C-alpha positions, 0 to 999 in steps of 0.5 A: 253584601257590604261591598255593593251599593245597597249593602253600603247604604244599609250599613250607613243608615237606620232602619227608619230611613225612607229608602230602606222602607221603600226597599222593604215594600218593593223587594217582596212585591217584585221578587217575592222575598223579604229584605231582611232575608237578603242580608248576611247578618253574620257578616262582621260589618253587619254585626258591628253596624247600627242596623240590626235584624230585629230593629229592621223587622220592627220598623221598616218591615212592619211599615211595609205591611200596611202599604205593600200590594196584596199579592206580596204576603207569603208564609215567610211574611207571616213568620216575620210578622210574628217576630215583631217585638212588643214592649213588656211594659205596655199592653199595646201590640203593634201587630194588632194595629197593622191588622186593623189598618189592613182590615177593610182591604177586600183583596188583601189576604190579611184583611179582617178575615185574618184578624177574626181567625187569629182572635177565634183561635185564642181562648177567652182569657188569652184573648183578653190579655192580648187583644182587649187590653190593646184596644183599651189603651190604643183608642185615642184621638188626634192631638198636637203631637200624635195622630189618631190611632188606627182604632179611633180612625176606623171607628170614626170613619165607620160613624160617618161614611155612607156604608150603603156605598160599600160592597157587601164584602166591605160591609162584612169586613167592617162589621167584623172589626167593629164587633171584635173592638167591642170586647174591651173593658174601656167603656167609652171605646166600647160604646163608641164602637157599638154606635158605629156597629148599630149604624152599620146594621141600620144602613145595611140590614141585609148583613145582620143574619150573616153576623148572627150566624157567624158571631153568636157562638163567640166565647166573649159576652161583651161581643155577643152583648154588643151584637144583639144590642146593635141589632135591636137598635138597628131593627127599630128603623125597619118595617120590612116583615120579610127581613125581620122574619129572616132575622128572627129565624136566624137568632139562636133564641133557645141557646142564648136564653137558656145557656148565656147568663147575661141579663143585657143579652136577654134584655136585647132579645126581649126588645127584638121579640116585643118589636117583632110581635108588635108588627106581627112578625112570624117565626118568633118564639112565643114559648120563650117569653117572658124570659124570666118565667122560662122553665129552663132558666138556671137558678142562681145557686150560691156556693157556701164559704167552704167552697170558696175556701177551697178555691182560695187555696188554689187561686187567692188573687181571684178571691182577693180581687172579687171578695175584698175591698182591696181588689179592683173588682171588689172595690168598684164593682161589688160596691155597686150591688146594693138595692138588688132583690134576692128573690127569684124572678120566677117567683110570682109574688114579686120581689121580696121586701125587707119586712118579708125577708125578716119574717121568713128568717125569724119564722125558721128559728126556734119556737122561742125566737119566733115567739119573741119576734111575734111580740116585736111585730105586735109592738111595731103595729101598736107604734104605727097605729099611735103615729097614724092616729096622732097624725090624723088628729093633727091634720083635722085640727090644723089648717097650716102647713107648719110641718116643723111644729107638726113633728114636734107636737104630734103626740100627746103626753099619754101617747109619748109615755106609751111609745117610751114603754114600747121602745124599752120593751122592743130593746129588751126583746131584740137583745133576747133574740140576739142571745138565742141565735148563734154568733155566726148569724149575729150580723145577719140578725142585726140587719134583719131586726133593723130593717124589719119594718121596711117595705123597700125591696130587700137588699142583695146578700153581698157576701153571697154575691162575692162568693158567687163571683169568685166561684164563677170566675174560677170555673170559667178558667181564670186561673192563678197563672193569669194574675202573675204580677198582680201586686205590681202592675195594673191588672186587666179588670176583665180578668179580675 
């Protein structure tokens, strides 16, 4: 109350005062209640003073959580914890930093087990918007003005400490936090954390089966990717057949291979399988490898333009982000799709070349177009023969390596005239084909005519890939409401 000594002190000081912080620790430890609940906030003197309830919760109470004893956490503590405010203009959430600071305290009810429970309750999109973005902006090192963040401190400690000296429970708590830290879109942060996680698994391999059982079903592919890439890195230092057999038996091979469309997870599984096979480890699923020939592997089905137009009406932001160069995903991620084969991995003949792709396309057109393309192929063949003959003749008659002269004087006058005649006829044939194919296929026709003689791997159909990304994102539940403020703010790239 204002008339007693403690009340008078509170009225004259800010929530960050050291004595107020100490009271926020000692009162719950000794009396099983919180300082903020002992103050009569409706009293006129407290209404008009510098101290207010929310500021006390955000500062002294929040600070107390990281230093109070483990028996001073109650349901009321949890309620007040959820009332800690977070700025609307930033992706940071101080509550996560508090849980990270407490995460490795085995006896504390708010250790990594609580963090794990909180994150598991959230659906993937909500967790991305709250937790993954917090990691992305809260992993920073120490500088002249700022100490290292709790995330960086924990990861660097895990990268240096002798984890063999930790108890089994401590190793599980550490691995749990590290795994959840791999869900961020911050690539450097994720890689740094994965290295620490792989080190933990390598030095404490007996814990690997626990993490396989506990985290293989998490609905976050970044986390599952990191789990199995770290396991793969760790087991390369192991030769204990009994341990490797236990790991092999605990991996849900079939579910991951058949139901998880993630090439990095499959790559790690292949590495684990091949390493185990080289050591004759039993319990390996021979029938599932090589993965790309597994009959249950789902085909990559691309939606048509009509499918995407229907989605666009409901969720234009996703379509804009993935399907155009103006959105971050379309601009930075889709631009990386270039030299990818569009051939199914299950096709025994191997990746399709640009030449094969062209031949298949024109063979499916009208007989008249097919006949024109056959004439083009014959002329292309004649041109290549002239080139080969001229090159062979030149190399037989010249011992120098003057290649500039070689390219200028390769063909004789008759060969040059024939090449000119062929080029003229090829241009005519290509124009005739363009006239006979529908305008909707004009761009595709031009590309295939230009690349018809290339034996390089055929390029991926980028427009089809964009349609697939839009449809997949929509079906995964990334609805329109998650993109509010997209135009005005940085958007979480993972949600895009």
